[in-house]
KEKOLLUM-740528 format. One record per residue: residue number from 1; x, y, z of N, C-alpha, C in turn. Coordinates in Angstrom, 2 decimals. Layout:
# residues N
{atom NUM, {X, Y, Z}, {X, Y, Z}, {X, Y, Z}}
...
END
This chain:
# residues 71
{atom 1, {113.99, 82.35, 100.23}, {113.18, 82.67, 101.56}, {113.65, 84.20, 101.72}}
{atom 2, {112.61, 85.18, 101.93}, {113.03, 86.54, 101.99}, {112.98, 86.76, 103.52}}
{atom 3, {113.77, 87.99, 103.90}, {114.38, 88.20, 105.28}, {113.19, 88.62, 106.22}}
{atom 4, {111.84, 88.38, 106.03}, {110.77, 89.19, 106.71}, {110.51, 88.44, 108.19}}
{atom 5, {111.53, 87.17, 108.34}, {111.23, 86.81, 109.80}, {109.84, 86.09, 109.95}}
{atom 6, {109.72, 85.32, 111.05}, {108.62, 84.41, 111.54}, {107.38, 85.27, 111.18}}
{atom 7, {107.18, 86.66, 112.01}, {106.18, 87.39, 112.03}, {105.65, 87.79, 110.77}}
{atom 8, {106.30, 88.09, 109.83}, {106.28, 88.32, 108.22}, {105.62, 87.39, 107.63}}
{atom 9, {106.08, 86.21, 108.42}, {105.34, 84.71, 107.42}, {104.04, 84.15, 108.16}}
{atom 10, {103.48, 85.11, 109.24}, {102.06, 84.24, 109.71}, {101.19, 85.53, 109.78}}
{atom 11, {100.02, 85.02, 109.04}, {98.64, 85.97, 109.18}, {97.46, 84.78, 109.77}}
{atom 12, {96.88, 85.92, 110.22}, {95.46, 85.39, 110.73}, {94.20, 85.68, 110.06}}
{atom 13, {93.49, 84.54, 109.98}, {92.63, 84.57, 108.91}, {91.28, 83.70, 109.76}}
{atom 14, {90.00, 84.28, 109.27}, {88.89, 83.57, 109.59}, {88.87, 81.87, 108.93}}
{atom 15, {88.54, 80.72, 109.73}, {88.83, 79.67, 108.87}, {88.08, 79.32, 107.66}}
{atom 16, {86.45, 79.91, 108.11}, {85.60, 79.68, 106.77}, {86.36, 80.54, 105.74}}
{atom 17, {86.92, 82.00, 105.78}, {87.18, 82.48, 104.54}, {88.43, 81.70, 104.22}}
{atom 18, {89.15, 81.06, 104.77}, {90.19, 80.24, 104.20}, {89.34, 79.23, 103.21}}
{atom 19, {88.55, 78.51, 103.84}, {88.01, 77.16, 103.27}, {87.28, 77.75, 101.94}}
{atom 20, {87.33, 78.91, 101.69}, {86.08, 79.57, 100.94}, {87.41, 80.45, 99.75}}
{atom 21, {88.38, 80.37, 99.93}, {89.60, 81.13, 99.23}, {89.30, 82.49, 99.17}}
{atom 22, {88.99, 82.76, 100.46}, {88.85, 84.54, 100.45}, {90.20, 85.04, 101.40}}
{atom 23, {91.25, 84.28, 101.44}, {92.07, 84.72, 101.96}, {93.37, 84.90, 101.27}}
{atom 24, {94.14, 85.69, 101.47}, {94.87, 86.51, 100.09}, {96.61, 86.16, 100.75}}
{atom 25, {97.39, 85.61, 99.88}, {98.68, 85.91, 100.30}, {99.05, 87.08, 100.59}}
{atom 26, {100.25, 87.01, 101.73}, {100.47, 88.40, 102.11}, {101.91, 89.22, 101.10}}
{atom 27, {102.39, 88.18, 100.25}, {103.48, 88.27, 99.71}, {102.95, 89.31, 98.11}}
{atom 28, {101.80, 88.70, 97.80}, {101.63, 88.74, 96.19}, {99.94, 89.30, 95.93}}
{atom 29, {99.05, 88.80, 97.05}, {97.67, 89.08, 97.06}, {96.94, 88.10, 96.33}}
{atom 30, {97.42, 86.92, 95.74}, {96.73, 85.72, 95.48}, {95.92, 85.06, 96.21}}
{atom 31, {94.71, 84.69, 96.10}, {93.70, 84.15, 96.96}, {94.29, 82.67, 96.92}}
{atom 32, {93.94, 82.34, 98.33}, {94.50, 80.87, 98.71}, {93.56, 80.12, 99.54}}
{atom 33, {93.77, 78.84, 99.43}, {92.87, 78.29, 100.31}, {93.55, 76.76, 100.70}}
{atom 34, {92.37, 76.00, 100.95}, {92.96, 74.37, 101.63}, {93.86, 73.89, 100.46}}
{atom 35, {93.50, 73.82, 99.40}, {94.32, 73.17, 98.37}, {95.93, 73.81, 98.40}}
{atom 36, {96.12, 74.78, 98.79}, {97.81, 74.82, 98.90}, {98.40, 74.58, 100.37}}
{atom 37, {97.66, 73.87, 101.17}, {98.28, 73.75, 102.82}, {99.21, 72.80, 102.18}}
{atom 38, {100.29, 72.81, 102.83}, {101.66, 71.97, 103.03}, {101.71, 71.15, 104.26}}
{atom 39, {100.79, 71.32, 105.52}, {101.40, 71.02, 106.44}, {99.70, 71.46, 107.38}}
{atom 40, {99.36, 70.78, 108.29}, {98.34, 71.57, 109.52}, {99.08, 71.33, 110.85}}
{atom 41, {98.94, 72.48, 111.54}, {99.41, 72.57, 113.11}, {98.23, 72.04, 114.05}}
{atom 42, {98.59, 71.62, 115.04}, {97.73, 71.31, 116.13}, {98.15, 71.90, 117.46}}
{atom 43, {99.37, 72.68, 117.29}, {99.70, 72.85, 118.54}, {99.38, 74.60, 118.85}}
{atom 44, {98.59, 75.08, 118.00}, {98.24, 76.75, 118.20}, {96.53, 76.55, 118.39}}
{atom 45, {96.22, 77.19, 119.79}, {95.08, 76.60, 119.91}, {93.98, 77.71, 119.31}}
{atom 46, {92.61, 77.81, 119.20}, {91.74, 76.78, 120.09}, {91.58, 75.78, 119.39}}
{atom 47, {90.81, 75.56, 118.13}, {90.15, 74.02, 117.49}, {91.24, 73.80, 116.41}}
{atom 48, {91.05, 72.33, 116.27}, {91.85, 71.95, 114.92}, {91.14, 71.89, 113.82}}
{atom 49, {91.74, 72.47, 112.57}, {93.30, 72.84, 112.59}, {93.51, 73.95, 112.97}}
{atom 50, {94.35, 74.32, 113.95}, {94.62, 75.44, 114.58}, {95.38, 76.29, 113.47}}
{atom 51, {96.46, 75.89, 112.87}, {96.96, 76.72, 111.76}, {97.29, 75.67, 110.48}}
{atom 52, {97.69, 76.40, 109.67}, {98.23, 75.79, 108.40}, {99.32, 76.36, 107.55}}
{atom 53, {100.24, 75.55, 107.30}, {101.33, 76.09, 106.54}, {101.12, 76.01, 105.09}}
{atom 54, {101.04, 77.20, 104.48}, {100.70, 77.47, 102.98}, {101.76, 77.74, 102.03}}
{atom 55, {101.69, 77.49, 100.83}, {102.92, 77.65, 99.71}, {101.82, 78.16, 98.61}}
{atom 56, {102.07, 79.55, 98.56}, {101.26, 80.44, 97.64}, {101.58, 79.80, 95.93}}
{atom 57, {100.45, 79.66, 95.24}, {100.79, 79.03, 93.87}, {101.37, 79.65, 92.94}}
{atom 58, {101.22, 81.30, 93.04}, {101.84, 82.26, 92.17}, {103.31, 82.73, 92.31}}
{atom 59, {103.51, 82.86, 93.61}, {104.99, 83.42, 94.09}, {105.89, 82.48, 94.70}}
{atom 60, {104.89, 81.29, 95.07}, {105.65, 80.23, 95.77}, {106.60, 80.29, 97.16}}
{atom 61, {105.87, 81.44, 97.74}, {106.17, 81.86, 99.17}, {105.55, 81.05, 100.07}}
{atom 62, {106.39, 80.83, 101.17}, {105.75, 79.90, 102.41}, {105.42, 80.67, 103.42}}
{atom 63, {104.05, 80.37, 104.10}, {103.82, 81.45, 105.22}, {102.91, 80.32, 106.19}}
{atom 64, {102.35, 81.03, 107.21}, {101.37, 80.19, 108.00}, {100.32, 80.88, 108.48}}
{atom 65, {99.26, 80.30, 108.14}, {97.50, 80.81, 108.64}, {97.30, 80.41, 109.75}}
{atom 66, {97.18, 81.40, 110.54}, {96.55, 80.73, 112.21}, {95.11, 81.22, 111.96}}
{atom 67, {94.11, 80.42, 112.37}, {92.72, 80.45, 112.08}, {92.18, 81.09, 113.52}}
{atom 68, {91.40, 81.95, 113.21}, {90.36, 82.49, 114.34}, {89.18, 83.21, 113.71}}
{atom 69, {88.14, 83.22, 114.86}, {87.07, 83.42, 114.32}, {86.68, 85.15, 114.60}}
{atom 70, {87.79, 85.73, 114.99}, {87.51, 87.17, 115.93}, {88.61, 88.06, 114.76}}
{atom 71, {88.69, 87.80, 113.35}, {89.44, 88.62, 112.53}, {88.74, 89.58, 111.87}}
END
C-alpha cells in the first residue's frame, strides 16, 4: 500500500459510469467497474450502494469509489 492516505484512496464517480466501466483507476488509469468490487458500503449517503471498495485488476491497488450523480 502506498503512502497516499485515505483521501488519495477515495474517488467520486457517477454510479452509471461505474456500472458501464467508464470509471478509471486513479493509480494506473485502467477502466474499472462492478466486477472489481471487493465490498459495498452502506454508511455513505445518499442511495445504496453508496460506495464500493475496488481492487484494480492491473496495478492491484485498493481504493474506494463513492457514488454521486453530480460529478
